[in-house]
DRENKOL-152856 format. One record per residue: residue in three letters; z, x negated, y negated of N, C-alpha, C, CB in turn. Coordinates in steps of 0.2 Angstrom, whole numbers, plus 5000, padded with zeros to 4 digits. Glycine has a CB too. Layout:
! DRENKOL-152856
ALAZXYZXYZXYZXY
...
//
This chain:
! DRENKOL-152856
UNK492748945166492749015165492249035159493549035162
UNK491849075161491149085156491349115149490649145158
UNK490949125144491349155138491149225140491049125129
UNK490749255143490549315145491349325148489949315150
UNK491549305153492149305158492749315152492249205164
UNK492749275147493249265143493349335138493149185138
UNK492649345137492549405133493049465136491749425132
UNK492749485141492849535146493649545147492549515152
UNK494049485148494649475149495049495143494749405149
UNK494949475136495149495131495049565129494849465127
UNK494549585130494349655130494949695133493649675133
UNK494949675140495549715145496149705141495649675153
UNK496349645139497049635137497149685131497249555135
UNK496649685127496749735122496849815123496149725118
UNK496449805128496449895129496949905133495849945133
UNK497249855136497949875141498549865136498149805148
UNK498549845130498949845124499049905121498649795119
UNK498249925119498250005116498650055119497650035116
UNK498650045126498850105131499650105130498650085140
UNK500050055127500750065128501150105122500950015129
UNK500750115119500950155112501050235114500250145105
UNK500650255119500750315121501050335128500050335121
UNK501450275129501650275136502250335138501850215138
UNK502450345134503050385134503150455130503550345132
UNK503450495132503250585128504150605128502750665135
UNK504450575122505050605123505150695122505550575118
UNK505850705125505950785124506150785116506650825129
UNK505850845112506150835104506650895104505450855097
UNK506850885098507350955095506850995092507950935089
UNK507051055091506651115087506851105079506851205090
UNK506451085076506551055068506151105064506150965068
UNK505651135065505251175061505451245058504851195065
UNK505451245052505551305049504951335045506051305045
UNK504951415046504251455042504151425035504351545041
UNK504651415030504651405024504451335022505151425020
UNK504651285027504751195026504051185028505351155032
UNK503751135024503051085028503551025029502151065020
UNK503451015035503650955039503250905039503650975045
UNK503550845038503050785037503450725040502750765028
UNK503150715045503450655049503150585049503350685056
UNK503550545046503250485044503650425048503250475036
UNK503250375049503550315054504150275051502850245055
UNK504150275043504650245040504850275034504550185039
UNK505350265030505550285023505750235018506050325024
UNK505450155022505450105019506150085015504950105013
UNK506350075010507050065007507450125007507050035001
UNK507050185008507650245006508050265000508150245011
UNK507550214994507950234987507550264983508150174984
UNK507950284977507550354973507350354967507850414973
UNK507250264966506950264959506450234958507450234954
UNK505850244954505250214955505450124956504550234948
UNK505850104952506050024952506350004959506450004946
UNK506650034963507150014967506750004974507650064966
UNK506149994975505849974981505049984981506250024987
UNK504749994987504049984987503750044987503849944991
UNK503050034986502750094985502750134990502150074984
UNK502850114996502850155002503150215002503150125006
UNK503750214996504150284996503850324990504950274994
UNK503350324989502950374985502750434989502150334982
UNK502750424996502550475000503150524998502650465009
UNK503850514998504150564996504550574988504750555001
UNK504250534986504550524977504150564974504550444972
UNK503350554974502850594971502950644970502450594973
UNK503450704975503450774973503950784968503550814978
UNK504450724967504950734962504750704954505650704964
UNK504350654956504150604949503350614948504350494950
UNK503250614940502550634939502250564935502450704936
UNK501650564934501250494930500850534923500450444937
UNK500850464921500450484914499750504916500550424909
UNK499450474920498850484922498750504930498550434921
UNK498250534932498050554939497350524940498050634942
UNK497150544947496450524948496250584952496350464952
UNK495550594950495250654953495050644960494550664950
UNK495350684965495050674973494450674973495250724977
UNK494150634977493450604978493250564972492950664979
UNK493150584967492750534962493350464960492550574955
UNK493950494960494450454958494350434951494650404961
UNK493950484946494150474939494850484936493750514936
UNK494950464931495550464928495650524923495650394925
UNK496150564925496150634922496850634920496050694928
UNK497050674912497650674910498250694914497550714905
UNK498850674913499550684918499950714913499850614922
UNK500550674913501050684908500850654901501550644909
UNK500150624901499850594894499150634895499750504893
UNK499150664888498650724888497950694885499050784883
UNK498050644882497650584880497750524878497350594876
UNK497350464877497550404878497050364873497650384885
UNK497050314870496650274866496750204867496650284861
UNK496250154868496350074867496050044862496150044873
UNK496450004858496249964854495649924855496649924853
UNK495149894851494449874852494649804856494049864844
UNK495149774855495349704859495849714866495749674853
UNK495749784868496149794875496949784875495849734879
UNK497349754868497949734868498449774866498049684865
UNK498249844865498649904862498449964864498649904854
UNK498850014867498650074870499050124867498650084877
UNK498850184864499150244862499150294867498950264856
UNK499750324869499650384874500150444870499950364881
UNK499650504869499950564866500150594873499450614862
UNK500750624873501150664877501050734878501650654876
UNK501150764884500950834886501650864882500950844894
UNK501650924879502150944876502551004881501950964870
UNK503151014880503351054885503551064891502951074885
UNK503450994895503650974900504450974902503450914901
UNK504650994906505450994907505650964914505651054906
UNK506250914912506450884918506850944923506850814917
UNK506950914928507350954933508150944931507250934941
UNK508650984935509350974932509550984926509550914934
UNK509051014922509351034915509450984910509951064916
UNK508950924912509050874908508550864901508950814912
UNK508050934900507750934893507050914894508050884889
UNK506750934889505950904889505850844889505550924883
UNK505350824892505050764892504850724885504450764896
UNK505150674883504750644876504650564877505250644869
UNK504450544872504250464872504950424873503950434864
UNK505350434873506050414874506050404881506450454872
UNK505950464884505950444892505450394895505950504897
UNK504750394892504150364895504450294892503350404892
UNK504650274887504850194885505250174889505050174877
UNK505850214891506450184896506150194902507150224896
UNK505650214905505450224911505050154912505050294912
UNK504650134908504250074908504750024907503650064904
UNK505150014902505649954901506049954908506149964895
UNK506250004911506749994917506249964923507150074918
UNK505649994922505249974929505149894929504350024928
UNK505049864923504849794922505549754920504349804915
UNK506049764922506649734920506649684927507449784920
UNK507049624926506949564930507349594937507449474926
UNK507749644937507849664943507449714948508249684942
UNK506949734945506649784948506349764953506349804945
UNK506249814959505949784965505249814966506449794971
UNK505049854961504349884962503849824962504149924957
UNK503449854966502649794968502449764961501749844972
UNK502349824957501949794951502449774946501349834949
UNK502949764945503449744941503349674938504149744945
UNK503249624942503049554939502449544935503049514945
UNK501949574937501349574933501449614928500849594936
UNK501649674927501649734921502249684916502049824925
UNK502849644919503249624914502849544910503949614917
UNK502449524914502049474910501649504905501649434914
UNK501249574907500749594903501149634896500249634909
UNK501649674898501749714892502249664886502149784894
UNK502049674879502549644875502949684872502249604871
UNK502949754871503349804869503149874869503549794863
UNK503649914868503349984868503650014862503450024875
UNK503250054857503550094851503450164853503250074843
UNK503950214850503950274850503950314842504450284854
UNK503250294839503250324834503450394831502850324835
UNK503450444836503750504836503750544844503450544829
UNK504150594845504350614852503750624856504750684852
UNK503050624854502650634860502050564859502350714861
UNK502250524856501750464855502050384856501650464846
UNK501850354863502050304865501350234865502350324871
UNK501750194860501150144860501450094863500750124852
UNK501050054867501150004872500749944870501050024879
UNK501149894868500749824865500749784872501249774858
UNK500149734872500049694877499949624875499649714880
UNK500349574880500149514878499449474879500549474882
UNK499049514883498449504884497949564885498449464889
UNK497349574884496849634886497049664893496049614886
UNK497149714892497149754901496649824898498149784904
UNK496049804900495549874899495649944905494549834899
UNK496149934908496149974914496849994915495849924920
UNK497249994910497850004910498050074910498149984905
UNK497650134908497950194909497850214917497450254904
UNK497150194919497050214926497250164931496350214927
UNK497650104929497950064933498750074933497749994931
UNK498950014930499750024931500050084927500249954927
UNK499750124924500050194922499850254925499950204917
UNK499450234931499250294934499650304939498550304935
UNK499450364944499950384949499850354955499950464950
UNK499350304955499150254961499750194961498350224959
UNK500050204956500550134955501350174954500350084946
UNK501850144952502450154953502950174947502750094956
UNK502450184941502750194934502950294935502050164927
UNK503250304938503450384937503950394931503750424945
UNK503850444930504250454923505050484925503750524918
UNK505550444922506150464923506550494918506550434926
UNK507050534918507550554912508050494910508150624913
UNK507950484903508350454900509050474899508050444895
UNK509050524898509650564897509950564903509550634894
UNK509650574908510050574916510450504916509450584924
UNK510150454916510550384915510950374911510250344914
UNK510750404905511350394900511950444901511150404892
UNK512050494905512450524906512750504911512350564906
UNK512650484916512950464923512950394925512550484928
UNK512550344920512650284923512150264927513150274926
UNK511850204928511350184934511550214941511450104936
UNK512150174942512250184950512350264951512950154952
UNK512550294948512650364950512050414950512950384946
UNK511650394944511050414944510450394947510850414939
UNK510450344949510050314956510150344962510150244957
UNK510650384963510550424970510250494969511350434973
UNK510150524964509850574964509250574959510350624962
UNK508750574961508250574957508050634953507650564960
UNK507850634947507750674942507050664938508350674938
UNK506550724940505850694936505550764934505350654942
UNK504950764933504650824930504350854934504250824926
UNK504250834942503750864947504050934949503650814953
UNK503850974953503851014955504451024960503351024957
UNK504750974963505350984967505850934965505250964974
UNK506450944968507050904967507450884974507550934962
UNK507750844975508150824980508650864982508350754979
UNK508550894989509250934990509650904994509150994993
UNK509350875000509850815004509450775007510350855010
UNK509950715009509650655013510050645018509450595010
UNK509850625023510150605029509950535031510050645034
UNK510150475030510050425028509650405036510750385025
UNK509050365036508850345043508450405045509450325048
UNK508450475044508250535047507750575044508550565048
UNK508250595039507850655034508050655026508150725038
UNK507350675023507450685017507250755015507050625013
UNK507650795011507450865011507150875003508150925014
UNK506550895001506450904994506350974993505950854991
UNK506751014989506751094988506251104982507551124987
UNK506051154981505751174974506351194969505151244975
UNK506151174962506551184958506551264954506451134955
UNK507151284954507351344952506851364948508051334949
UNK506551324940506151344936505451314937506451324930
UNK505151314944504651304945503951344943504751294950
UNK504251404941503651454940503351434932503951534939
UNK502651424935502251394928502251324927502451424922
UNK502351284932502251214932501751204929502251174938
UNK501651144925501051124922500451104926501151074917
UNK500651074933500151044936500051074943500150954935
UNK500551094945500451104954500851184954501051034960
UNK500551214959500951304961501151274968500451394960
UNK501451244971501751234977501851304981502551194976
UNK501551294988501751344992502151344997501251364994
UNK502551294997503151285002503851284999503051205005
UNK504251315000504951314996505351244998505551374998
UNK505151205004505351155006505051105008505651155007
UNK504951025007504550985010505050945013504150955005
UNK505150935021505550915023505250845027505850965027
UNK505550795024505250725027505550695034505350655020
UNK505250685037505650655046505550585045505350685055
UNK505850535048505850475050505750495058506450445048
UNK505150465059504850475067504450405069504250555068
UNK504950355071504450295071503950295078505050225072
UNK504050325081503750325088503050375087504450365095
UNK502350345088501950385087501850435093501450355086
UNK502050415098502050485104502350525102502450485111
UNK503050525098503450575096503050615090504150545094
UNK502850595086502550615080501950675083502250545076
UNK501550635088501050685091501150735094500750675093
UNK501750725098502050785103502350845098502750755108
UNK502550825092502750855086502150915083502950805081
UNK501750885083501150895080500850955085500650835079
UNK500950945092500650985096501051045097500550955102
UNK501751045096502151095098502451125091502751055103
UNK502151125084502251145079502851135075502051205080
UNK503251075078503851045075503650985070504251025080
UNK503050975067502850945061502150975060502850865062
UNK502050975053501450985049500850945048501651005044
UNK501150885047500650815045501050755047500350805035
UNK500750725049500950655053500450605052501150655062
UNK500550545051500150485052500150485059500250425047
UNK499350465063499350455069498950395071499250495071
UNK499050365076498550305078497950325080498750265083
UNK497550295081496650295083496750325090496150205083
UNK497150285094497150325101497350395102497450285107
UNK497650425097497950485098497550545094498650485095
UNK496950505092496450575088496150615094495650535081
UNK495850595099495650645104496150705107495350615109
UNK496850665107497250705109497550765105497750675111
UNK497450755097497550805094497050835092497850785090
UNK496450815094495850855093495850905098495250815091
UNK496150895104496050925110496550975110496150865116
UNK497150975107497551035105497351085101498151015103
UNK496751075098496451115093496751105086496351175094
UNK497051035084497251035077496750995073497950995076
UNK496950975068496350945063496550885062496250985056
UNK496050845060496250775059495950765051495850705066
UNK496350735047496050735041496250645039496450805034
UNK495650615037495550525038495350515030494850495043
UNK495950485027495650435022495350385023496050405017
UNK494750375021494050325022494450275019493150345018
UNK494450225023494550135020495050125015493750095016
UNK495550155016496050165013496650095014496250245015
UNK496650065019496849995019496549955023497549985021
UNK496849885023496549825026497049805031496449765022
UNK497049785038497449755042497249685041497349785049
UNK497849645039497649585037498249535040497449575029
UNK498049455041498549425043498649375036498449395050
UNK499149375035499449335029499649275029499949365027
UNK499649225025499949165027500449135022499449115028
UNK501049125025501649105021501549045017502249095026
UNK501749035011501848975008501248945004502148925013
UNK500948985002500148964999500248984991499249015003
UNK500748984988500648984980500948914977501149044977
UNK500248894976500348834974500748804967499648804974
UNK500648864963501048854956501948874956500648904952
UNK501948894963502848904964503248844966503148944969
UNK503848834963504248784966504548824974504748764960
UNK504548884975504848904982504448934987505348944982
UNK503748944983503348984988502648934992503149054983
UNK502848884991502148834992502448774998501748784982
UNK502148785004502248745008501648695011502548775013
UNK501648635008501048605008500948565016501048555003
UNK501548565020501648555026501248595032502248555026
UNK501348655030500848695035500348685036500748755033
UNK500048685044499448665045498848715041499448665052
UNK498948785040498748835036498648805029499148895037
UNK499048765027498948755019498248705019499748705015
UNK497948695024497148665024496648715023496948615030
UNK496248715020495548775020495448785027494848755015
UNK495148715030494748725035495148745043494448655036
UNK495748735040496248785047496148855045497348755048
UNK496348875041496248945037495648965039496248935030
UNK495048935039494348975041494348965048493748935037
UNK494648915051494448915059494948965061494648845065
UNK495548985058495949055061495449115059496749075058
UNK494949115055494749175053494149175059494549185046
UNK493749115061493249115064493449135071492949045063
UNK494049125073494349115079494249195083495049085079
UNK494149235077494649295080493949355079495449315073
UNK493849385085493249445085493449505083492949455091
UNK493449515077493649585073493349635074493449575066
UNK492549635076492249705079492649735085491549705081
UNK492749665091493249695096493849735095493349655099
UNK494249705091494849735088494649805085495049685082
UNK494049805081493949885077493849935083493149885072
UNK493349905088493149955094493749965098492449925098
UNK494349935100494849935104495449985100495049855107
UNK495549945094496149965092496150015087496549915090
UNK495650015083495450065078494850115080495150025072
UNK494650115086494150165090493550175083494750255093
UNK493350105082492750095077492850145071492150115082
UNK493550165069493750205062493750125058494650255063
UNK493350085058493550025054492849995053494049985057
UNK492749955047492249895047492449825046491749915040
UNK492149785049492449695048492549695039491749625052
UNK492949675039493249655031493149575029494249675031
UNK492849575023492849505020493449495014492049485017
UNK493749535014494349525010494949555012494149555004
UNK495649565008496149595012496249645007496749545014
UNK495849675006496049755002495449775001496449754995
UNK495349845001494649885002494449874994494749965004
UNK493949844993493649834987493049864988493549754985
UNK492649904984491949914984491449884981491749964983
UNK491749844977491349794973491249724976491649784967
UNK491549704982491749654987491249664992492349664989
UNK490949734992490549755000490049695002490149835000
UNK489749664996489249624997489349555000488849614992
UNK490049545001490149475002490249475009490849444998
UNK489949435014489849425021490649405025489349365021
UNK490749455029491349425032491349375037491749475035
UNK491849335039491749285044491549305051492449255045
UNK491049285053490649295062491349265066489749235064
UNK491249305072491649285078491249225079491549335084
UNK491449145080491349085080491849045083491149075075
UNK492049045088492549015091492348935092492749045099
UNK491948915093491548855093491648825087490948855094
UNK491348865082491448825075492348825073491048885068
UNK492748875075493448865074493648805077493848925076
UNK493348775082493848725086493448645082493648735097
UNK492848665080492648605076493048605069491848605073
UNK493148655066493548645059494348635061493448705055
UNK494548635066495248615067495148535070495548675073
UNK494748525073494548445075494348415067493848425081
UNK494148445063493948405057494748415052493248445052
UNK495048455052495848465050496148415051496148525053
UNK496148385058496548335062496948375067497048285057
UNK496848445068497148465073496848495079497448505071
UNK496448455081496048455088496348485094495748385089
UNK497048465094497548485100497948535098497948435103
UNK497648575092498048635091498648635087498148675096
UNK499148685087499748685082499948755086499648685073
UNK500648745083501148795086501048845079502048765088
UNK501248915079501248965074501649025076500548975072
UNK501849045069502449105072502149165068503349085070
UNK501849225071501749275070502149335068501349285073
UNK502449355063502749415062502549475061503149405058
UNK502849525064502349595063502849655064501749595069
UNK502749705061503049765061502549825061503349765055
UNK502849885061502549945062502749995054502849975069
UNK502050015052502150045046501650115047502049995040
UNK501650135040501050185039500650185032501350245039
UNK500050175034499750145041499950095041499050135042
UNK499850065049499950025050500150005058500250015045
UNK500350065061500550075067500250025073500350135069
UNK499650015073499449965076499349895074499149975077
UNK499949865070499949805068500249765073500249805061
UNK500749775076500949735081500449725087501649755084
UNK500049775089499549765093498849725092499449825095
UNK498949725085498349675083498649595083498149685075
UNK499349605081499549535082499549505089500349535080
UNK499549545094499549525102498749505101499849585109
UNK498249545100497449535100497449465096496949605097
UNK497649455090497449395086497849325090497849415078
UNK498449345094498749275096498249265103499849295097
UNK497949315105497349295112496849245109496949375116
UNK496549275104496049255101496249175099495849295096
UNK496749155096497049105094497149045099497449125091
UNK497549085104497649035110496949015113498149065115
UNK496349045111495749025115495548955112495049085113
UNK495648955105495648885102496148835102495448895097
UNK496648835107497248805106497648815102497148755106
UNK497748855098498348875092498648915098498148935083
UNK499448885097500048935101500348975097500548905104
UNK500149045098500549085092501249125096500049155088
UNK501649135093502349155095502449215091502949105095
UNK502549265094502549335090503349365090501849405093
UNK503349375084504149395082504149465079504649335075
UNK504449525083504349585080504949595075504449635086
UNK504849605068505349625063505249695059505449575057
UNK505649705055505649755050505249755043506349765048
UNK505049795041504749785034505049765029504449835032
UNK505749795028506149785022506449705023506849845021
UNK506449675027506749625029506149555028507049635037
UNK505649575031505149525028504949535022504449505033
UNK504849595019504749605011505349555007504849695009
UNK505949545009506349525006506249445006506949545008
UNK506049425012505949355014505249325008505749355024
UNK504849375009504149355006504249354998503549415008
UNK504749414996504749404989505349334986505049474986
UNK505749334989506249274989505949204992506949294994
UNK505449194993505149124995505449095002505349084989
UNK505549145006505849115013505349125018506449155015
UNK504749145017504149155021503649105022503849215018
UNK503849055021503348995021503248965027503648945016
UNK503648975031503448945039503148985044503948915042
UNK502749045041502549085047502049125043503149145050
UNK501549155048501149205046501349275047500449205049
UNK501149335045501249395046500549465047501849415040
UNK500749495050500249545049500349605043500149585054
UNK500049615040500149655034499649715033500149615028
UNK499549745027499049785025498949785019499149835027
UNK498249775017498149785010497849855007497749745009
UNK498049875002497949944999497349954992498749954995
UNK496949974992496549984987496949994980496150044989
UNK496649974975496949984967496450004964497249924964
UNK496650054960496350104955496050064950496750154953
UNK496450004948496149944943496149884948496849924936
UNK495449854947495349784950495749744947494549764949
UNK495849734941496249684938496949684941496249684930
UNK497349754942497949754946497949714951498049814948
UNK497549734956497449704962497549634962496849734965
UNK497149594959497149534957497849504956496549524951
UNK498049534949498749504947499249514953499149544938
UNK499249574955499749594962499749534967499349664966
UNK499149534969499049484977498949394974498149514982
UNK498649384969498549324968498749274962498049324969
UNK499249304958499549264953500249244955499449294946
UNK500349184952501049164954501649204952501149094952
UNK501349234945501949274943502149334946501949294936
UNK501749364951501949414956502149394961501549454957
UNK502949434964503249404969502949424975504049414968
UNK502249474973502049494979501349454981501849564980
UNK501249394979500649354978500649324985500749314973
UNK500049314989500149284996499749234995499749325002
UNK499349214990498949154989498649144983498349154993
UNK498849084980498649084973498548994971499349114968
UNK498048984967497948914967497748894958497448894973
UNK497848854955497648844948497048864947497748784944
UNK496448844950495748874950495748954950495348854955
UNK496048974955496049064956496349084949496549094964
UNK496949054948497249094942496749094935498149064940
UNK496449034935495949034929495349084930495648954929
UNK495049084935494649144937494949214936494449144943
UNK495449224936495749294936495849304929496349304941
UNK496049254924496149264918495649264915496549234916
UNK495049234917494449244913494249314914493849204915
UNK494149334919494049394921494549454918494149394928
UNK495149454917495549504914495449514907496049494914
UNK495249444902495049454895494449464894495249394892
UNK494049464899493149474897493049554896492649454905
UNK492749564890492749634886491849664889492849614876
UNK491549614890490949644893490849654900490449604891
UNK490749734901490749764906490249714911490549834904
UNK489649714911489249674914489549604918488749664910
UNK489649564912490049494915490649504919490249454908
UNK491149554916491849564920491549594928492449634915
UNK491049624929490849644937490649574939490249714938
UNK490249544937490149474940490649424941489849454937
UNK491049414937491749374937491949404942492349374931
UNK492149484944492549504949492349474956492549574949
UNK491549494957491249464962491149404965490849474962
UNK491249354959491249284961491949274964491049244955
UNK492549304962493249294962493449314970493749354956
UNK492949384973492949404980492549344985492549464980
UNK492049314983491849264986492249204988491449254984
UNK492549194981493049134982493649134986493249124977
UNK493949204988494349224991494149224999494549284987
UNK493649245000493249235006493149165008492449255005
UNK492849125005492749045007493249015007492449005002
UNK493849035002494448985003494949015010494948984995
UNK494649065013495049105018495849115017495049075024
UNK495749155011496549175008496949215013496649225001
UNK496749225018497049275023496549275028497249335020
UNK496849305034496449315040496149385039496849305047
UNK495649405038495249465037495149495042494749455034
UNK495349545042495149595050494849645048495749625054
UNK494949705045494549755044494749815038494349775050
UNK494249845036494449905032494349965035494049905027
UNK494949995035495250035041495350105038495950015044
UNK495050165041495250235038496150245041494650285042
UNK496350295039497050315038497050395043497350315029
UNK497050395049497050475051497850505050496750475060
UNK497750565047498350605049498150675055498550635041
UNK498750695058498650755061498850805058498950755067
UNK498550865058498850925053498850985057498350945047
UNK499451015057499651075061499251135058500451095062
UNK499251205063498851245060499251295055498651285066
UNK499851265052500051295047499851275041500651305047
UNK499451205041499151195035498551215032499251145034
UNK498451235027497851255025497351195022497951315021
UNK497451185016497051125013497451065011496751145008
UNK497251015012497850935010497250905008498350885016
UNK497250875002496850814999497150754998496550824993
UNK497050715002497450635001496750594998497950595011
UNK496950564992496450504989496550454993496650484982
UNK496050414992495850334995496350284991494850324993
UNK496550304984497050274981497750284981496950264977
UNK497850314988498550344991499050374985498950284994
UNK498650424983499050494980499150534986498750544974
UNK499750544989499850594995499750664993500550584998
UNK499850684987499850754985500050804990499150784983
UNK500650774992501050844997501150904993501650824999
UNK501250884987501550954983500951004982501750934976
UNK500350974984499851034983499551044990499251014978
UNK499851034996499751075002499751155001500251045007
UNK499151175004499251255005499251265012498651295002
UNK499551335012499651375019499051405022500151425018
UNK498951395027498251425031498151495030498351415039
UNK497751515030497651605028497851625035496951635025
//
């Protein structure tokens, strides 16, 4: 079989896989209401209601309830005041002082937000039992929190963080501010079931696995940050993309993430597409590559050898995957997260011959068996199809890949508990408003969400994190990006856009590239 024929067959196979997602069009119930903004999501993730009780995916619905110390300006992503009106960093980067906005009220009659609430929110987010993504690196970072008065919070750090305000304490992360009085009054178990925040909405009802309804607070008039135009925001779990598309076309959903195959269908229906550009990175992560961990390192896995990881990168024709699965709405990636500062790092080219040579060099000339676990999420409806495509390319170099569909919460638990060492999985990298935060979350042993870490890499990250000179910091950060590429820390696929279909009920909606969904700022069409 010629290379041309092999390439044609691979493209044909991937094209057939793409068609599966839209094959069925189920009959739908009538859900839409005139005063409701209906958002159809592929998943609610853990369906928990506190910042610390699950992943950042829940921010889609929690961010209309909870608010943050700082926000990011749409477009520029410049850091802007939030619940903190101002902040100041000490010269050594080891102490930050935040001055809080006065007069901001919690929902439910729990009174004014003060420094006690902020301190409680920080301390609860970083507690040992926190399930929030940034909890472990924040726990390592934060030494103490002081509250000199009701509107001042002083955060002391174990080592410098020159980006704390825009990073861990910003709206792109998970430090939503909760009411301490709420938890004191009800106790954790009862309080966690009903979110109380300073946002414009509060929880009205929840139907597990189906629907979450957020309604405007009775005292929303004059809210300090937003003036919402919808009485209710109804979040629906709609796993099937074809159903979400049908709901958009019939007016039964107003905003929904869609796959790239669906863009022409939605546009042909006269509806709008809003794409957040380069917001996520489809990637294949390796299990068991945390060298500094007792339970997250598997030296016996074939991919523990750098040459094997490099081979698995060379084997995949990423541009064909982009063309076929992502309809060109992506670029070939050299990293596992969208980082503009790493744009000069050259991605792995498609070179199956080089892949075979590297496998031979590593002692796997006859290939090996590998398990790819995959799931769907938003963004990431294409991940199972991507897994099928990657398996085809790996088969071409003698690596026999078996695909196992799973759900994200189960895989997340195995990953963070050190039980994901014998397989690889499709995943998505997200942008971080703070470069240091991204490195700490993804590549430091202290983070439960690290997927690759070595002593050499940790030293590089620590030197970057403590460097005060901005020019030197930039150079060190670029060096880390090149190192991760050369070490093949993952199979880097693409930097992808995230398309949403928008109904004609919606006027304006600004989603940022740092994953602030801003559903509470959606306007009605005129």
